[in-house]
N, C-alpha and C positions, 0 to 999 in steps of 0.2 A: 298410268297412261298420260302422256303429256296433253295439255290443253289444246283443243283444236284438232286432235287426231280423230279420224273417222274410224269407228270400230268395224271389224269384219270377223266373220266366223272362221275358225281354223280347226281342222281335224289333224291328228298326228298319228303316224304309223306306230304300232305297238312296240317297236324296237327302239324308239326314241323317248327319252325320259321326259315325263311331264309330272311336276310336283303333285303328289296326292293321288296319282293314277297308278295302276299296276304297270310294272316295267317288265314285260314278259316275252316279247317276240312271239306272241300268240302261242306260248307253251304253258301248259297249266302248272307245271312245277315252278317255273319262274314267276308265274302270276301271283304267287303268295307274297311277293315283295311289292312294296309301294315306293315309288321314286320320291326321294326326299327333296330334290331340287330339279328345276327345269334344265334340260340341255341348253347350251348357250344359244342355239338357233331358235329355240322356243322362246327363251327370255327376250331375245332381240325382236322377234315378231310381236310379242306382247307389247313391247315398247312402241311399236308402230301401229298398235290398235287391235291386235289379234285377241279374240275371245275364244279360248280353247273349249270346244264343246264335247270333246271326247277323243279317245284313241281308236284306231281302226284295225280291223282284223287283217291278216296277211298269211301268206304261205308260211308255215311254221318255221321259225328261226331264219326266215328269208331265203330258204334254200329250195326254190322252185318258181314256176311261172304260172301256175293255175290258181293259187290261193284257195285250193280245195283242202281246207284244214280239218283233219280228223278230230281234233279236240273241240273246235268251235263251229264246224260246218263250213260249207263253201261260201265264198263271196260271189254273189250273183251279179251278172251283167245287167245294168239298168235297161239295156236295149232288148234283151232276151234273157229272162231269168233261168232258162235252161242251159245257159252258157256261162263260162267263166268271165270275170272282169279282168283277167290277167293277173300277173304277179311279178315279184312277190308283193308289190305295194297295191294289191287289188282293192283293198278296202278304202284306201285313200282316193284312188281314181274313181271308184264307184260312188263315194260320198260326194265328190265334185260333180260327176256326170249326172247324178240324180237330183242335183240342186240342194242337197242338204247343207252344204258349206260353201263358202266363197273360195277358200284356199285349203289345200291339204299338203302336208309334208309326207314324203316317202323316202326310201333309201334305194340306192342302186349299186349293185355289184356287176351283174352281167347284162343289164337292160331293164331293170325293175322300175324305171320311170317310163321309158319309151314304150315298153310292151303294154302295160296296163293303160297308158294314155291312148295308145293306138286302138286297143281292143274295146275300150270304154268310150271313145270319142271325145277325149278332153285334150287340152294343151298340157304339155309336160316339159320340164327343163331339168336336165342333169348338168350341173356346172362341172368345170374341170376338177379333177381330183386334187384336193389340197386347197381349193379356193374358199370353200365354206367350212365353218367349224364342224368338227366331227365328234366332239366329246359328248358324253351322255347317250351313247348308242351301242346296242349290241351288234358288234361288227363281225364281218367275215374276212375282209381282205384289206390290208393297208395299201396295196398296189391299186385296187380297183374301186373301193368304196367311196361314195359320196352321198350326202343328203340332197334331195331335189324337191321340186314342187309340182303340183297340179292345179289348174284353174280352168274356168270356162272361157276365158278370153286372154289374149296375149298381153294386154295392158297390165293385168294383175301379175303375170309372170315377170314382166319388165320391172314393175314396182318391187317385187321380191328381190330381183337381182341387184337393184340399186340399194335397197335397204341393207341387204346382208353383206355385200362385198363392194359396194360403190360402183357396180358395173352398169354402164349405160350403152345402149346399142349404137354401134358405129354407123355413120351415114355412108352407105354404099350405093351409089347411083344405079349401077347395073351389076349385080353380083355375078361372078363367074362360078358356076356350080358344076362340080364333077359328079358323074353318075358311074360308080364302079360296076362293071359287068357282073362281078361275083355276087352282088347284092340284089340283082333284079332277075335272077334265073329261077325257074321252076316256081312261079307264083301261082297261087290259087286264082281261078278265073275272075272272081269278083275283085280281088286285090289287083290283078293285072289291069282290069278295065279302069279302075279308079286311078291307078298309077299312070297309065298311058294318057288318060284324060287330063290329069294334073300336069304332066310334062307338056302337053300341047298348049295348055293355057300359060304355063310359065315361060315358054319360049318368047312370048311377046315382051316380057319385062326383065328377063335374065339371059345370060349366055350359058347354054348347056354344053358340057364337054363330056362325051362318052369315053370311058377309059377302062383299062385293066389295072386293078390295084396291085396284083401280083405277089411277089415274095413277102412284102410287108404284111399283107393280109394273112398269108399262110402261116408265117411265124407267130403272129399275134393269136391266131385261132388255135394253133397247136399248144400254146402256152396257157390257155384259159384254165383248164381243169387242174393241171399240176400246181400252178401258182395258187389258185384259190384253195385247194385242198390242203396244201402245206400251211398257208397262212390262217385258214379257218380253224385248223386243229389247235393252233396256239391261242387264237383270239377267243374261241368258244370255251376252251379249257380255263383260261384266266377268268372269263366272265362267270362260268359255272362255279369255279373255286370261291369266288366272292359270294355268290348266291347261296352255296351249300356249306360254306365255311369248312373246306377241306382241301387237301392238295390238288393241284390241277389234273393230274392223271386220274385220280379217283373221281374227281368232279365230272370229268368228261364222260366217264363210264356211267355215272349216276344219271347224267343228263340224257345220254343215249337211251337208257332204260325207261325214261319218263317222256320220251317223244311219242306222240300219238300217231303222227302221219307216217305210214310205212316207208314212203320214198325218202323222207328226211332221216328216219331212223337208220335206214340202210346206208345212207351216205356217211352219217356220223360213225356208224359201225365200221365202215371201210377205212375211215381215217384212223381209228384205233387199231384195227387189225392189220392194216397194210399201209402205213403212213408213207407219204412221198419222201424219198431220201433227200437229204440236204444237198447232195451234189447234183441231183436232177433239178431241184428247185433253182440252184444257182445257174445251171445251164439255161433253164427256161427264162430266168430273169435277164440273162445276157441277150437272149433272143428277143425279149420284149424291148430292150433298149435299141437293138438294131431295127426292130419293126417301127419304133417311134422315129428313128432317123430317116428310114425309108419313106414313111408317111409324110414327114415334113418336106422331104426332097420332092415328093410327088406334087404336093401343093405348090411348092415354089416353081418347079419346072413347068407345070401346066398353068400357072397363074391363077390358081383356084382360091376363092374365098372360103368355100365350104364344099363338102360332098353331100349328096342327098340320096336317100333310098327309102323304099317302103319299110316302115318300122318293123313289121313282121311279114313273113311270106304268105300268111293266111289270116283270115278273120278269127274271131274268138271260137275256141273249140267247145264242144259240149262238156258240161260238168261230168266228171267221171273219166274223161279221156286223159288221165294223168300220165300213163305209161306210153300209150300209142294213140294216134289220131289218124283219121282218114284224110289223105292229102294226095290229090292228083291220081285217084284211083287205087291207092294202096295204103296199108297201115304203116306209118312211120313213127319213130320215137318222138314224143311230144316236145320234150325239153330241148333237144338239139335243133329242132325245126324252129321254135319260136325265139331262141336266142341267136339264131344263125346270123342275122344282120347286125345286131347290136353288140354281140360279144367281142369281136375283135377291137372295136373302138374303145370299149371299156378298158382293155389292156393298155391302150395308149394314154388313158387318163383324159380323153378328149371330151369337150363339151358337146351336148346334144340338145337340140330344141325340137320337140315333136308337135306337129300341127294336125288337126283333124281335117280329113278330106271330105267328109260328109257325103258319101255316095248313097245310092239307094241300097237299102238292106243294112247289113252289119257294118259298124264303123271300120274305117281304114285310116291309118296314120302315115304321115310323111315326116321323116326325121332328117334334120340338117346337122351335120357334124363338122366342127371346125378344128383348129389346131389347139393343142393344150395351152391353156391360159389365153386363148384367143376368143374368149367369151363375148367380148364386145362385138367383134365381127360376126360371130355366129348369131347373136341376137339381132344384129342389124340385118343380116340376110333373112332371118326369120320374119322380121317386120315387113320387109319387101315382099316376101312370098305370101305372107298372110294377107297383105293388101291385094294381091292378085286374086286370092280366093274369096275376098269380101270380108275378111276379119271375122270376129266372133259374132 
């Protein structure tokens, strides 16, 4: 560590390599391995003063949003231990929210920074896909994956962005913020109350533009699962082959048989038994590129710096509600509900900054999403919005 650098405590999600620690993705079969070297992002943060205090539990292999891991037990929400901290980076968010560490690394495929940040009441930042190094990680999707961070204040998030990619928040005097109608429908009453109160406060400092996202949203949303399932099959197979020292097809089957969490085992099993055809994957990727073009056009046509939305449509669900959860008077599938707002943007590779709204009761988060590689503007808007809410 260079002289004069202030040390800070760092926790690292278990699917990111830390020298001397199990490199497991919170899967017991993979936990037999110990990482021989730090992932590049861990090494970089050590140079800036990070003292790694441990790795954090997560939804097994990062394939879920509850972090209810059958091998290691659930990650409990610091605000209510009977509820989940979110996922898949739940352990990292909970470690920050409980005050155990100053900063924590997570990973994000479909919303695994914004979701646990929102449910646990922390700040979170998912950079644009491709902006931060991604080596030394058990991956799911080269189209969607990125490493991100959690902290209890925005300043530490901004420090991380500067250290890792040289990103500094842009000075935006009065941000123009779009609010897509698709992302504010059918909100839980407590989420609705916190969101409406936040918008009322924001109108004094920003310009709010209500809009319909439209075709771009629908294309991105429809591509989410086909793209991730096609890419995950290849990424997990390659990782398992290295871990088990056998051919990829055999390794993926061995890994499936050693997955403790039933929901994750079923997903990996479906990838083996009914893989997404290559032509369907290609067609969905074409739709993703069209969705990206439409999103950029929407930002340009409406003069938007970012869009904003409630990070999740509802607060943290009870532990055990992995398949379905009570929402607006009926049982609905848990996973689609909680990734509803973040999933389409992850297909765009867009940056997202999540801020805690701190309502009465369970935490609620607000996410700002910018254009791909427009991280400076996204963080600049986040700084303005955080100032309206009183900061950390």
